[in-house]
N, C-alpha and C positions, 0 to 999 in steps of 0.2 A: 504494500500500500504506500501511496505517495503522501508526503507531508501536505497538510491543508494549504499552505502558502503556494506550493507548486501547482496544485489543482486550481486554486483561485486565480493565479496569474494566467494559466493556460485557458481557463474559462474566459477571462477578459480578452486574451489574444484571439481566441476562436471567434468571438463576436465581432471583433475588429476585422478579422480576415473575411468574414462573411460579406461585410459591406465593401471592403476593398476589392475582393474578387469580382463582385457585381460591377463596380465602377471600372475596373480594368477591362472587363468584357465589353462594356459600353464603349470605352475609348478605342478598343480594337475595331469596333464597327464604324467609327467615324474618322479615325486617323488616316492621313493620306501618305505621309512620309514613310518610306519603307524602313529607314533606320529606326524611326520611332516605333513602328509596329513590331520590329524584331525585338526590341528591348521590352516592349509591352508583353509580347508573347513569353519571353523569358521570365519576367516578373510574375505574370499570371501563373505560369507553371510552378515557379518557386513557391508562391503563396499556396497553391493547391497541395504541393508536396508538404509544406509546413502543416497544413490542416491534417493530412493523413498521418504524419509523424506524431503530432500532438494527440490525435485520437488513439494511436498505438500506445503512446506513453500513458494515457489515461485508462486504457483497458487493463483491468486487473488480471485478466486471463491471458494477456500477451505472453507468448512463448518466444524465446530467442531475443537476440539483440535488435534494438531499434537503430536504424541507420538513416541519416539524412542524405537523400540523393543530391548529387552536385547540381549546379546551375546547368540547365539544359543548353545544348548547342542549338542554334537556329538552323533549321533545315531549309527554310525558304519555301517549303511546300507542306504547310500544316493545314491547308484548307481554309485559311482566313479569307473571309469574304471581302469583296471590293468595298471600299468605304461607302457608307450611306449617310444621308442627312440625319436620320433618326429623330428629326424634329428639334435637334439641338445645334446651335451655332457655337462652335468652339474650334479654335485654331490648334494646329499641331503644337505650336509654341506653348499654349496654355495647358494642353494635355501633358506635354513633357515637363513643364514646371511643376504641375500637380503630382505627377507620378514620381518625379525626383524627390519632391518634398515628402511624399508618402514613404518612399524607400528609406530616406534618411530617418524619418520618424520611427519606422519599424525597426531599423538598425538600433537606434537609441533605446527603444522600448525593450528589445530583446537583450541588449547588453545590460541594462538596468535590472530587468527581470532575472537574468542569469545570475547576477550578483546576489540577489535575494533568495534564489531557489536553494533548496537543501539537498535534494537527491542529486548525486554526482552525474548521473546519466542525463537527467533532465537539464541540469546546469550546463553540461558540455554541449548538448544539442542546441540549446538556445544561444549559446555563444557562437556556434557554427551558423545558426540562422541569422544572427546579427551580421556576421561577416558576409554572408550571401547578399543580404539587403544592402550592405555597404558597397559591394561590388556592382550591384544593379544601379545604385545611386551614381557611382562613378561613370557607368555607361551613359546614363542620362546626362550627366554633367558634360561629357564629351560632345554629345549631340547639341546641347545648349551652347557650348563655346564655339563649336564648328559653325553653327548657323548664326552666331552673333545674337542669340536670344537672351544672353545674360551679360552683365557688365561686371568684370572683376577688377577692383581697384587695388593697386599696389600702394603700400605705404611709401612716403617720401623717405629718403635716406636719413635725413635729420630726425624725423619722427622715430625711426628705428633706433638710432643712436641715443636719442633722449630717453627712450623707454629703457634701454639697457642700462644707461647711466643711473637713472632714477632707482632702479632695483638692484644696483650694485652694492647697496648698504645693508642687505638682508643679513641679520646676525648669523654667524657661522659659515658665511660664504665669502668672507673678505679675502682669503688666500686666493681663491679662484678668480674673484672679480678684480683683485688688484692686478693680476696678469692680463686680464681681458678688458680693462677699462677702456672705453671707446672715446675717441674724439674724431672729428671729421678727417684730419690728416691720416691717422692710423688706418681708418676704414678705407681710404682711397688707395693706400699703399698695398693692401691685401689683394 
């Protein structure tokens, strides 16, 4: 039998998965960009795999080891229908932004849940689930960056130096920070 906290967290995850699976299925019907649909297909299958695995973990009669399948490879021929309007006006950019956010949220949720879970198998599998969701989020991020659908701002050099210098006084780190104290000239020489 599993600890109550593990069961409660998986109950929460399964209800979230139910809604996310439905939303991803809808997105697959309306997305036009093939790169977006390929990642949606992977994320959808990952979510379905997570549901199956959690149900196996929850089954007290489960025999044998429960294993999380890897992220599926896209075959390009999974029978996905041509995009339809479905009465919803949403661009591939917005689908990708939402699916990216969902994958990030699921990764965070799984990491946090794994840290609270007591059963070592359940804990390990949820850590693996988090890593899968993180990988899916990276795939979406690549699409977002490639298409110019997000703006990534880099910090200015002086802001980076100022931040490092500000925290160089943390007690117990003076030996390390004395050697790495930054100024503009030292940074440019590196």
